[in-house]
Structures are given as structure tokens and as C-alpha cells.
C-alpha positions as CSV (number, residue, x, y, z in Angstrom):
1,N,97.1,110.3,97.9
2,V,96.1,111.8,94.1
3,I,96.6,115.5,94.5
4,G,95.0,118.4,92.1
5,T,95.8,122.3,92.6
6,L,93.9,125.0,91.5
7,E,95.8,128.2,92.7
8,G,93.8,131.2,94.2
9,T,94.2,134.8,92.8
10,H,95.1,135.6,96.4
11,P,96.6,132.2,97.5
12,D,97.8,134.0,100.9
13,Q,94.6,133.9,101.7
14,G,94.1,130.3,102.2
15,I,93.1,126.8,100.8
16,V,90.0,124.8,100.6
17,Y,90.0,121.2,100.4
18,I,87.5,118.4,98.8
19,G,87.8,114.8,98.8
20,G,87.1,111.2,99.1
21,H,88.7,107.8,99.1
22,Y,89.7,105.8,96.3
23,D,90.1,102.5,98.0
24,S,87.7,100.0,99.2
25,V,87.4,97.1,101.1
26,S,88.3,93.4,100.0
27,A,84.5,92.5,100.6
28,G,83.0,94.9,98.3
29,P,83.9,96.5,94.6
30,G,83.0,99.9,96.4
31,A,80.8,101.9,94.2
32,N,79.3,103.8,96.5
33,D,82.0,103.6,99.2
34,D,83.8,105.5,98.0
35,A,83.7,105.9,94.0
36,S,81.1,108.1,94.7
37,G,82.4,110.7,96.8
38,V,85.4,110.6,94.5
39,A,83.4,111.0,91.3
40,D,81.8,114.0,92.8
41,M,85.4,115.4,93.9
42,L,86.7,114.8,90.1
43,E,83.3,116.8,89.1
44,A,84.1,119.8,91.2
45,A,87.6,119.7,89.9
46,R,86.4,119.5,86.2
47,V,84.0,122.4,86.4
48,L,86.0,124.6,88.8
49,G,89.3,124.0,86.8
50,T,88.1,124.3,83.0
51,K,84.8,126.7,83.5
52,G,87.0,129.8,84.1
53,H,85.7,129.9,87.6
54,R,88.8,131.5,90.0
55,T,88.7,132.1,93.6
56,K,90.9,134.0,96.1
57,A,91.7,130.9,98.3
58,T,93.5,128.1,96.3
59,L,91.1,125.1,96.0
60,K,93.0,121.5,96.5
61,F,91.3,118.3,95.1
62,I,92.0,115.2,96.6
63,A,91.5,111.4,96.2
64,F,92.5,109.9,99.6
65,G,94.3,106.6,99.6
66,S,94.0,103.7,102.3
67,E,91.1,105.1,103.9
68,E,90.0,101.5,104.7
69,T,92.6,100.9,106.5
70,G,92.9,103.2,109.2
71,L,92.3,106.6,107.8
72,D,96.3,106.3,106.2
73,G,96.4,108.8,103.3
74,S,94.6,111.7,105.1
75,Y,96.9,111.2,108.0
76,E,100.0,111.0,105.9
77,Y,98.8,114.3,104.2
78,V,98.3,116.2,107.5
79,V,101.4,114.9,108.7
80,A,103.4,115.8,105.9
81,N,101.7,119.5,105.4
82,E,100.6,120.4,109.0
83,V,101.7,124.0,108.7
84,E,100.1,124.3,105.4
85,V,96.8,122.2,106.5
86,S,96.6,124.3,110.4
87,T,97.5,127.4,109.4
88,M,95.9,128.1,106.1
89,G,93.0,125.6,105.6
90,L,89.8,127.3,105.5
91,G,87.5,124.3,105.2
92,M,87.8,120.7,104.0
93,I,84.6,119.1,102.5
94,N,84.7,115.3,102.8
95,L,82.4,113.1,100.4
96,D,82.1,109.6,101.4
97,M,79.3,107.1,100.4
98,V,76.9,110.0,98.3
99,G,75.5,108.2,95.9
100,V,73.1,105.4,97.9
101,G,70.3,105.8,100.2
102,D,66.9,108.7,100.5
103,T,68.5,110.7,103.2
104,L,71.5,113.6,103.0
105,L,73.6,113.6,106.4
106,I,75.3,117.0,106.9
107,G,77.9,117.2,109.6
108,N,81.2,116.6,111.1
109,I,82.7,115.5,114.6
110,G,82.2,119.4,116.3
111,W,86.1,119.4,116.9
112,S,86.7,122.3,114.8
113,G,83.7,124.6,114.9
114,P,80.2,124.4,113.2
115,E,81.0,127.1,110.6
116,L,81.2,125.7,107.3
117,R,79.1,123.0,108.2
118,D,76.1,125.3,109.0
119,Y,77.0,127.1,105.8
120,T,76.9,124.0,103.7
121,R,73.3,122.9,105.5
122,E,72.0,126.6,104.6
123,K,72.7,126.2,101.0
124,A,71.2,122.9,100.8
125,E,68.2,124.6,102.6
126,A,68.2,127.2,100.0
127,W,68.3,124.8,97.2
128,D,65.2,123.1,98.6
129,L,67.6,119.7,99.3
130,A,66.2,117.2,101.9
131,W,68.8,116.7,104.4
132,A,69.4,116.1,108.0
133,P,72.1,116.8,110.6
134,F,74.2,114.0,112.0
135,T,77.3,114.1,114.5
136,A,79.9,112.1,112.5
137,S,82.5,109.8,114.0
138,S,86.4,109.8,113.4
139,N,86.3,107.3,110.7
140,S,86.6,109.2,107.4
141,D,89.1,111.7,105.9
142,H,88.0,114.7,107.5
143,T,89.4,113.6,111.1
144,Y,92.6,114.9,110.9
145,F,91.9,118.0,109.2
146,E,89.4,118.6,112.0
147,L,91.8,117.6,114.7
148,V,94.1,120.6,113.3
149,G,91.8,122.9,113.2
150,V,90.1,122.9,110.0
151,P,85.9,123.6,109.3
152,V,84.3,120.9,107.7
153,A,81.4,119.6,106.3
154,F,81.0,116.0,105.7
155,L,78.4,114.8,103.1
156,H,77.2,111.2,103.4
157,Q,74.0,109.6,101.7
158,S,72.2,107.4,104.2
159,P,71.0,104.6,104.4
160,D,73.0,102.0,102.3
161,P,72.0,98.5,102.7
162,Y,75.1,97.3,100.7
163,Y,77.8,98.7,102.8
164,H,80.9,97.0,102.4
165,T,79.0,93.6,100.4
166,S,79.6,92.5,97.2
167,Q,76.4,94.4,96.1
168,D,78.2,97.7,96.3
169,T,78.0,97.9,92.9
170,P,77.4,100.9,90.3
171,D,73.8,99.4,89.3
172,K,72.9,100.6,93.1
173,I,73.9,104.2,92.4
174,N,70.8,106.9,92.8
175,V,72.4,109.3,89.9
176,T,70.5,111.9,90.6
177,K,71.5,112.1,94.4
178,L,74.8,111.8,93.3
179,E,74.3,115.0,90.9
180,E,73.0,116.7,93.6
181,N,75.4,115.8,96.3
182,G,78.2,117.1,93.8
183,E,76.5,120.4,92.8
184,L,76.0,120.9,96.6
185,S,79.9,120.1,97.3
186,T,81.1,121.9,94.4
187,A,79.0,125.5,95.2
188,T,79.6,125.0,98.7
189,M,83.6,124.8,97.8
190,Y,83.7,127.8,95.4
191,D,81.4,130.2,97.5
192,W,83.6,129.6,100.7
193,A,87.1,130.4,98.8
194,K,85.7,132.8,96.3
195,N,85.8,135.4,99.7
196,P,87.7,133.7,102.4
197,I,87.4,134.6,105.7
198,H,90.9,133.5,107.7
199,R,89.3,131.9,110.7
200,V,91.5,128.5,111.4
201,K,93.6,128.1,114.7
202,K,95.8,125.3,115.3
203,A,94.9,122.6,117.2
204,A,96.8,122.4,121.1
205,H,98.2,118.9,119.7
206,F,98.5,116.5,117.1
207,E,97.5,112.6,117.8
208,E,96.9,109.6,115.8
209,I,93.6,107.9,115.8
210,Y,93.9,104.1,114.7
211,V,90.4,102.8,112.7
212,Y,90.2,99.2,112.4
213,R,87.2,97.7,110.8
214,D,85.2,100.8,111.5
215,K,86.5,100.9,115.7
216,V,88.2,104.0,116.7
217,Y,91.3,103.7,118.7
218,A,93.1,106.8,120.4
219,G,96.8,106.6,119.7
220,D,98.0,105.5,123.5
């Protein structure tokens, strides 16, 4: 994982995470899956880190490795920092495939509550951005954050006919959609961390989930 941290003015009030995975499958170059998410995450880091925007909560920007091989990067981050994530994590925005397709989907699995998901949807509506609800599966980097009780908003643009193919190239990216989704996620992160409400609770247990070729298997 590649991690950037912008410490909050009151870091004891929590952490808000934003991330996307920088690996791709062997069949495709990965322009949308998931260079698009990493691009929006990096732009969020640039804007919030260089334009004088400060928040009470700390901001963490993470480019996750090895998502395609089974969520290895995000799993390792949560395992290594379980106390931090489960007790200080105020929210996690996951950006996976946000540059191709006509419809912005905003959702989560539902394991850790609707707060950040609903907040992101309300902000999209206020900006007159077209979006649709969806229930996410446990096959992207939001999974383990939800598992330990962190509110999640998962942004995903759909459909992508080039998914996991050799045609997942930069010329397919809709720059307007990429910019809109980046602005939405950046503003959501900033506002969620600006005046945080500590609402996180730790899950009863932690169980690894295995993902192999888009199929999800329980730890046992």
C-alpha cells in the first residue's frame, strides 16, 4: 500500500480514509479498473493537501495493492492497524472503476450502517449529479473497513463493457465523469472530516474473506 496522511487539527477526533487499488488483472491495462479510482484519490490528496483545507479529523489517502488477488492490500492494512481503524475510523470512501459508464452507483455492503453512504447520496443530489443506489458485494477494498465497523461510501461508475479485458485503456475514460466523481468524493471526505461525529463501533469479530476471480469465499 502507498499511504499519504494529512493530520487533522484535532487528530484525536478520528480518521477519514479514501482509497482505490493500483493493481490490475493480467488481461487488462487497468485504466478504469482501477487507475481511475487512484487518479481521483490522488487529486483529492492534492487539493486538500495543497489548497489550505484543514479538517479536525485526520485524512488518509491510500493506494491499495493486490486488490485483484483477493483484497490483500486492504486486508493487510486493516489487520496491521485494526485498533486504529476500528476505534478511530470515521468513514472510508472507496473508488473503484469511476471513469466508464453512464450511471454513478453509490452504495456499500450494509455491514456498518448507512451514514456515509446516505451523506454521499445527498451531496450528489444537491449537486444535481445523476446516481443510482446499489448494494455492494464484498469484492473491493471497502470490505474490511466495513467489517470492523467503519461507515463506507463506495462509488462505482457503470456499466463498463471493457471490464477485465485488453480494452481497458485510457481512451475509454470519460473525463467528465472522472472529474465529477473526484469532486464528489473530495468534497464528501472534506465535509465528513471537518466536524466529525465519533460514531464508530468495533465489530464482534474479524474474519478474513477470500476473493478469487470475483467469487467470494468465507474464511473457513
